[in-house]
PAPAZA-344138 format. One record per atom (N, C-alpha, C): residue number from 0; residue in three letters; atom name; z negated, y negated, x negated. Coordinates in Angstrom, 3 decimals, decimal comma. Each point is the difference from the previous one (the first is absolute). Example, Ala and Ser with C-alpha at 12.3 -4.5 7.8 and 13.67 -1.06 7.14 Angstrom:
<nodes>
- i_aa_at_z_y_x
- 0_ala_N_-7,800_5,690_-13,190
- 0_ala_CA_0,000_-1,190_0,890
- 0_ala_C_0,000_-1,200_-0,900
- 1_ser_N_0,720_-1,050_0,350
- 1_ser_CA_-0,060_-1,190_-0,820
- 1_ser_C_-0,730_-1,090_0,770
</nodes>
This chain:
<nodes>
- i_aa_at_z_y_x
- 0_ile_N_-0,118_0,966_-0,562
- 0_ile_CA_0,257_-0,741_0,859
- 0_ile_C_-0,477_-1,016_-1,567
- 1_pro_N_1,571_-1,229_0,742
- 1_pro_CA_0,216_-1,440_-0,732
- 1_pro_C_-2,068_-0,540_-0,125
- 2_glu_N_-0,304_-0,045_-0,700
- 2_glu_CA_-0,801_-1,314_-0,557
- 2_glu_C_-1,101_-1,421_0,505
- 3_asn_N_1,845_-0,191_0,137
- 3_asn_CA_0,485_-1,595_0,805
- 3_asn_C_0,106_-0,025_1,637
- 4_ile_N_-0,264_0,679_1,210
- 4_ile_CA_-0,060_1,108_1,023
- 4_ile_C_-1,241_-1,261_0,543
- 5_thr_N_0,468_-0,537_1,078
- 5_thr_CA_-1,117_-0,385_1,131
- 5_thr_C_-0,226_0,436_1,192
- 6_ala_N_0,702_0,987_0,138
- 6_ala_CA_-0,818_0,922_1,298
- 6_ala_C_1,311_1,267_-0,122
- 7_leu_N_-1,634_0,705_0,416
- 7_leu_CA_0,537_1,424_-0,353
- 7_leu_C_0,188_0,597_1,699
- 8_asp_N_0,338_0,437_-0,295
- 8_asp_CA_-0,297_1,049_1,830
- 8_asp_C_-0,137_2,103_-0,423
- 9_leu_N_-1,270_0,227_0,353
- 9_leu_CA_-0,040_1,504_-0,410
- 9_leu_C_-0,368_0,465_1,222
- 10_ser_N_0,609_-0,461_1,347
- 10_ser_CA_-0,950_0,909_1,071
- 10_ser_C_1,481_0,931_-0,047
- 11_phe_N_-0,615_0,764_0,901
- 11_phe_CA_0,164_1,344_0,711
- 11_phe_C_0,819_1,260_-1,287
- 12_asn_N_-0,631_0,041_-0,865
- 12_asn_CA_-0,559_0,878_-1,622
- 12_asn_C_-0,806_0,697_0,572
- 13_gln_N_-0,462_1,366_-0,436
- 13_gln_CA_-1,461_0,411_-0,341
- 13_gln_C_-0,456_0,232_-0,828
- 14_leu_N_-0,242_-2,047_0,130
- 14_leu_CA_-1,135_0,422_-1,367
- 14_leu_C_-1,180_0,404_0,805
- 15_thr_N_-1,052_0,388_-0,319
- 15_thr_CA_-1,372_0,292_-0,349
- 15_thr_C_-0,922_-0,627_-0,295
- 16_thr_N_0,073_-0,772_-1,474
- 16_thr_CA_-1,019_-0,163_-1,220
- 16_thr_C_0,643_-0,929_-0,280
- 17_ile_N_-0,223_-1,657_-0,273
- 17_ile_CA_-0,047_-1,216_-0,454
- 17_ile_C_-1,291_-0,120_-0,871
- 18_arg_N_1,087_0,360_-1,793
- 18_arg_CA_-1,017_-0,051_-1,253
- 18_arg_C_-0,263_-0,907_-0,785
- 19_asn_N_-0,827_-0,024_-0,917
- 19_asn_CA_0,183_-1,338_-0,769
- 19_asn_C_0,702_-0,806_-0,288
- 20_lys_N_0,044_-0,986_-0,117
- 20_lys_CA_1,295_-1,287_-0,284
- 20_lys_C_1,151_0,825_-0,188
- 21_asp_N_0,405_0,928_1,895
- 21_asp_CA_1,222_-0,157_-0,251
- 21_asp_C_0,895_-1,138_-0,168
- 22_phe_N_-0,448_-0,142_0,511
- 22_phe_CA_0,459_-1,590_-0,224
- 22_phe_C_0,503_-1,115_-1,104
- 23_gln_N_-1,486_0,389_-1,342
- 23_gln_CA_-0,122_-0,665_-0,229
- 23_gln_C_1,224_-1,034_-0,810
- 24_leu_N_1,539_0,419_-0,047
- 24_leu_CA_0,533_-1,156_-0,791
- 24_leu_C_0,812_-0,439_1,424
- 25_leu_N_0,224_0,128_0,958
- 25_leu_CA_0,226_-1,192_0,981
- 25_leu_C_-0,957_-1,099_0,512
- 26_asp_N_-0,056_-0,521_-1,572
- 26_asp_CA_-0,840_-1,569_0,523
- 26_asp_C_0,875_-1,113_1,170
- 27_asn_N_0,823_0,591_0,856
- 27_asn_CA_1,377_-1,099_-0,062
- 27_asn_C_-0,371_0,213_1,663
- 28_leu_N_-0,409_1,219_0,245
- 28_leu_CA_-0,220_0,208_1,543
- 28_leu_C_-0,910_-0,497_0,827
- 29_val_N_1,201_-0,757_0,841
- 29_val_CA_-0,539_-0,747_1,075
- 29_val_C_-0,390_0,644_0,893
- 30_cys_N_0,562_1,193_0,873
- 30_cys_CA_0,126_0,561_1,444
- 30_cys_C_0,119_1,821_-1,052
- 31_leu_N_-1,646_0,952_1,251
- 31_leu_CA_0,538_1,192_-0,362
- 31_leu_C_-0,229_0,321_0,604
- 32_asn_N_0,951_1,556_0,498
- 32_asn_CA_0,086_0,747_1,769
- 32_asn_C_-0,316_1,314_-0,767
- 33_leu_N_-1,231_0,675_0,778
- 33_leu_CA_-0,181_1,331_-0,078
- 33_leu_C_-0,228_0,400_1,076
- 34_ser_N_0,827_0,399_0,975
- 34_ser_CA_-0,088_-0,139_1,671
- 34_ser_C_0,492_1,097_-0,055
- 35_phe_N_-1,251_1,248_1,476
- 35_phe_CA_0,702_0,583_-0,011
- 35_phe_C_0,217_0,666_-1,686
- 36_asn_N_-0,913_0,808_-0,240
- 36_asn_CA_0,370_1,315_-1,098
- 36_asn_C_-1,929_0,446_0,244
- 37_pro_N_0,183_1,629_-0,290
- 37_pro_CA_-2,104_0,598_-0,181
- 37_pro_C_-0,320_-0,371_-0,613
- 38_ile_N_-0,387_-1,843_-0,163
- 38_ile_CA_-0,821_-0,331_-0,874
- 38_ile_C_-1,684_1,062_-0,071
- 39_ser_N_-0,432_0,365_-0,849
- 39_ser_CA_-1,778_0,527_0,786
- 39_ser_C_-0,595_-0,654_-0,912
- 40_lys_N_0,525_-0,716_-1,740
- 40_lys_CA_-0,391_-0,175_-0,949
- 40_lys_C_0,113_-1,844_-0,802
- 41_ile_N_-0,880_-0,358_-0,364
- 41_ile_CA_0,729_-1,168_-0,702
- 41_ile_C_-1,228_-0,457_-1,197
- 42_glu_N_-0,236_0,283_-1,418
- 42_glu_CA_0,146_0,570_-0,848
- 42_glu_C_-0,920_-2,360_0,019
- 43_glu_N_-0,921_0,370_-0,850
- 43_glu_CA_-0,308_-1,391_-0,315
- 43_glu_C_0,330_-1,442_-0,144
- 44_glu_N_1,039_0,054_-1,107
- 44_glu_CA_0,813_-0,276_-0,857
- 44_glu_C_1,553_0,133_0,534
- 45_ala_N_-0,254_0,218_1,095
- 45_ala_CA_2,216_0,340_0,476
- 45_ala_C_0,075_-2,460_-0,085
- 46_phe_N_-0,589_-0,474_0,644
- 46_phe_CA_0,607_-0,654_0,022
- 46_phe_C_0,111_-1,390_-1,213
- 47_leu_N_0,099_0,919_-0,577
- 47_leu_CA_-0,805_-0,570_-1,830
- 47_leu_C_1,162_-1,331_-0,551
- 48_gly_N_0,163_-0,697_-0,131
- 48_gly_CA_1,042_-0,739_-0,626
- 48_gly_C_0,942_-0,495_1,583
- 49_leu_N_-0,648_0,198_0,454
- 49_leu_CA_0,908_-1,317_1,836
- 49_leu_C_-0,341_-0,988_0,010
- 50_lys_N_-0,017_-0,759_-0,813
- 50_lys_CA_-0,886_-1,459_-0,101
- 50_lys_C_1,151_-1,064_0,814
- 51_lys_N_0,926_0,666_0,876
- 51_lys_CA_1,372_-0,977_0,402
- 51_lys_C_0,296_0,449_2,042
- 52_leu_N_-0,894_1,004_-0,246
- 52_leu_CA_-0,068_1,210_1,400
- 52_leu_C_-0,743_-1,408_1,486
- 53_gln_N_1,159_-0,431_0,554
- 53_gln_CA_-0,259_0,150_1,123
- 53_gln_C_-0,032_0,681_1,108
- 54_met_N_1,006_0,396_-0,389
- 54_met_CA_-0,278_1,289_2,019
- 54_met_C_0,455_1,747_-0,508
- 55_leu_N_-1,449_0,368_0,360
- 55_leu_CA_-0,093_1,102_-0,087
- 55_leu_C_-0,264_1,272_1,611
- 56_glu_N_1,210_0,447_0,439
- 56_glu_CA_-0,119_0,670_1,007
- 56_glu_C_-0,548_1,692_-0,674
- 57_leu_N_-1,249_0,329_0,548
- 57_leu_CA_-1,039_1,248_0,362
- 57_leu_C_-0,215_0,968_0,778
- 58_asn_N_1,886_-0,437_0,626
- 58_asn_CA_-0,648_0,100_2,137
- 58_asn_C_0,973_1,644_-0,067
- 59_asn_N_-0,944_0,138_1,000
- 59_asn_CA_0,218_2,310_-0,059
- 59_asn_C_0,189_0,819_-0,728
- 60_his_N_-1,286_-0,116_-0,756
- 60_his_CA_-0,885_1,130_-0,141
- 60_his_C_-0,526_1,431_0,265
- 61_ser_N_-0,658_0,323_-1,348
- 61_ser_CA_-1,464_0,805_0,257
- 61_ser_C_-1,002_-0,737_-0,138
- 62_leu_N_0,013_-1,421_-0,322
- 62_leu_CA_-0,668_-0,303_-0,970
- 62_leu_C_-1,560_0,368_0,648
- 63_asp_N_-1,010_-0,521_-0,157
- 63_asp_CA_-1,379_0,023_0,900
- 63_asp_C_-1,190_-0,727_-1,553
- 64_tyr_N_-1,396_0,578_0,281
- 64_tyr_CA_-0,716_-0,744_0,123
- 64_tyr_C_0,126_0,610_-1,445
- 65_gln_N_-0,127_0,826_-0,364
- 65_gln_CA_-0,117_0,520_-2,110
- 65_gln_C_0,977_-0,739_-0,165
- 66_val_N_1,491_-0,697_0,658
- 66_val_CA_0,359_-0,235_-1,941
- 66_val_C_-0,590_-1,305_0,206
- 67_phe_N_-1,005_-0,684_0,544
- 67_phe_CA_0,057_-1,365_-1,066
- 67_phe_C_-1,704_0,365_0,176
- 68_asp_N_-0,059_0,700_-0,845
- 68_asp_CA_-1,496_0,141_-1,199
- 68_asp_C_-0,995_-1,496_0,306
- 69_pro_N_-1,128_-0,225_0,139
- 69_pro_CA_-0,840_-0,704_0,427
- 69_pro_C_-0,255_-1,343_-1,384
- 70_asp_N_0,443_0,597_-1,434
- 70_asp_CA_-0,661_-0,228_-0,944
- 70_asp_C_1,744_-0,054_-0,667
- 71_val_N_1,062_-0,012_-0,137
- 71_val_CA_1,515_-0,285_0,339
- 71_val_C_0,112_-1,395_0,384
- 72_arg_N_1,217_-1,100_-0,303
- 72_arg_CA_0,485_-1,152_0,269
- 72_arg_C_1,293_0,366_0,053
- 73_leu_N_0,358_0,991_0,531
- 73_leu_CA_1,132_-0,054_0,191
- 73_leu_C_1,238_-0,508_-0,115
- 74_phe_N_-0,157_-1,710_0,882
- 74_phe_CA_0,742_-0,612_0,525
- 74_phe_C_-0,829_-1,860_-1,632
- 75_gln_N_-0,414_0,637_-0,447
- 75_gln_CA_-0,498_-1,114_-0,682
- 75_gln_C_1,114_-0,331_-0,942
- 76_pro_N_0,215_0,590_-0,637
- 76_pro_CA_1,838_-0,332_-0,793
- 76_pro_C_1,013_-1,199_0,384
- 77_leu_N_-0,108_0,575_1,579
- 77_leu_CA_1,324_-1,426_1,628
- 77_leu_C_-0,959_-1,171_-0,704
- 78_lys_N_0,583_-0,465_-0,963
- 78_lys_CA_-1,397_-1,741_0,571
- 78_lys_C_1,274_-0,570_1,116
- 79_lys_N_1,407_-0,077_-0,321
- 79_lys_CA_0,873_-1,066_1,158
- 79_lys_C_0,080_1,026_1,031
- 80_leu_N_-0,176_0,752_0,665
- 80_leu_CA_0,145_0,910_0,945
- 80_leu_C_-0,561_-0,117_1,504
- 81_glu_N_1,017_-0,521_1,017
- 81_glu_CA_0,037_-1,261_0,731
- 81_glu_C_0,135_1,763_1,357
- 82_gln_N_1,021_1,139_-0,704
- 82_gln_CA_0,028_0,562_1,862
- 82_gln_C_-0,490_1,634_-0,381
- 83_leu_N_-0,986_0,441_0,542
- 83_leu_CA_-0,660_1,489_-0,440
- 83_leu_C_0,333_0,275_1,611
- 84_asp_N_1,213_1,363_-0,020
- 84_asp_CA_0,218_1,151_1,011
- 84_asp_C_-0,838_1,085_-0,476
- 85_leu_N_-1,023_-0,088_1,299
- 85_leu_CA_-1,087_1,398_0,029
- 85_leu_C_0,648_0,872_0,486
- 86_ser_N_0,163_0,132_1,718
- 86_ser_CA_0,196_0,724_1,114
- 86_ser_C_0,759_0,627_0,105
- 87_arg_N_-0,390_1,114_0,866
- 87_arg_CA_0,115_0,972_0,384
- 87_arg_C_0,065_1,183_-1,443
- 88_asn_N_-1,344_0,027_-0,036
- 88_asn_CA_-0,503_1,038_-0,824
- 88_asn_C_-1,569_0,517_0,069
- 89_asn_N_-1,019_0,220_-0,394
- 89_asn_CA_-0,550_1,011_0,811
- 89_asn_C_-1,687_-0,689_-0,929
- 90_leu_N_0,228_-1,125_0,245
- 90_leu_CA_-1,589_-0,773_-0,722
- 90_leu_C_-0,678_-0,019_1,524
- 91_ile_N_-1,697_0,434_-0,864
- 91_ile_CA_-0,463_-0,116_1,659
- 91_ile_C_-1,325_-1,202_0,134
- 92_lys_N_0,163_-0,816_-2,096
- 92_lys_CA_-0,846_-0,789_-1,051
- 92_lys_C_0,708_0,028_-0,561
- 93_leu_N_-0,851_-2,054_-0,879
- 93_leu_CA_1,096_-0,255_-1,405
- 93_leu_C_-1,298_0,057_-0,314
- 94_pro_N_0,639_-0,503_-1,705
- 94_pro_CA_-2,354_0,141_-0,635
- 94_pro_C_0,360_-1,858_0,123
- 95_lys_N_-1,209_-0,304_0,375
- 95_lys_CA_-0,681_-1,509_-0,035
- 95_lys_C_0,695_-1,466_-0,544
- 96_asp_N_0,104_-0,122_-1,186
- 96_asp_CA_1,196_-0,497_-1,204
- 96_asp_C_1,244_0,839_0,354
- 97_ile_N_1,242_-0,148_0,331
- 97_ile_CA_0,945_1,068_-0,863
- 97_ile_C_0,603_-1,310_0,631
- 98_phe_N_0,262_-0,905_0,402
- 98_phe_CA_0,885_-1,155_0,140
- 98_phe_C_-0,541_-1,541_-1,185
- 99_lys_N_-1,344_0,142_-0,084
- 99_lys_CA_-0,603_-0,875_-0,519
- 99_lys_C_0,900_-0,801_-1,489
- 100_ser_N_-0,018_0,238_0,166
- 100_ser_CA_1,122_-0,071_-2,118
- 100_ser_C_1,553_-1,101_0,780
- 101_leu_N_0,336_-0,106_1,600
- 101_leu_CA_1,891_0,274_-0,175
- 101_leu_C_0,073_-1,950_1,109
- 102_asn_N_-1,154_-0,932_-0,744
- 102_asn_CA_0,378_-1,049_0,191
- 102_asn_C_0,667_-0,327_0,601
- 103_gln_N_1,908_0,452_-0,128
- 103_gln_CA_0,778_-0,621_0,667
- 103_gln_C_0,914_1,021_1,213
- 104_leu_N_-1,198_0,621_0,172
- 104_leu_CA_0,917_1,076_1,451
- 104_leu_C_-0,559_-0,892_0,889
- 105_lys_N_1,151_-0,005_1,126
- 105_lys_CA_0,040_-0,403_1,284
- 105_lys_C_0,698_1,539_0,869
- 106_ile_N_0,232_0,442_-0,586
- 106_ile_CA_0,363_0,943_1,592
- 106_ile_C_-0,368_1,651_-0,488
- 107_ile_N_-1,164_0,580_0,588
- 107_ile_CA_-0,532_0,846_0,230
- 107_ile_C_0,437_1,433_1,201
- 108_asn_N_0,869_1,096_0,020
- 108_asn_CA_0,258_0,783_1,102
- 108_asn_C_-0,331_0,740_-0,257
- 109_leu_N_-1,233_0,567_0,909
- 109_leu_CA_-1,018_0,690_0,292
- 109_leu_C_0,387_1,093_1,488
- 110_ala_N_1,362_0,627_0,504
- 110_ala_CA_-0,542_-0,403_1,273
- 110_ala_C_0,337_2,232_0,005
- 111_phe_N_-0,117_0,433_0,799
- 111_phe_CA_0,124_1,237_0,488
- 111_phe_C_-0,710_0,782_-1,086
- 112_asn_N_-1,402_-0,349_-0,419
- 112_asn_CA_-1,115_0,185_-0,754
- 112_asn_C_-1,118_0,689_0,629
- 113_lys_N_-1,186_0,450_-1,498
- 113_lys_CA_-1,489_0,427_1,777
- 113_lys_C_-0,966_-0,709_-0,745
- 114_leu_N_1,205_-1,053_-0,233
- 114_leu_CA_-1,185_-1,145_-0,588
- 114_leu_C_-1,516_-0,321_1,985
</nodes>
């Protein structure tokens, strides 16, 4: 994948795990779509390096509370994030401070979960 891309659509694949630093070299990425994958695990530093990311789509997965370990700041590197879609997962609760570092966040979609 070219390092200078600004948008990446990986929806409708068979991704099950997002590993640490998978996107580390894509520091120009503004939009990342991971929707409609059977993702059940996102490692702690999966989004490291995505300093310009503004939109992250993580909808229609098998994500549940265990994905968001309370001690892990999964979204912490995403300082520019404005839109986050976590709709249509199996979320029953979220760690208290999971969005704390997201000062630019304007839209969070949590529809069709069990919150």
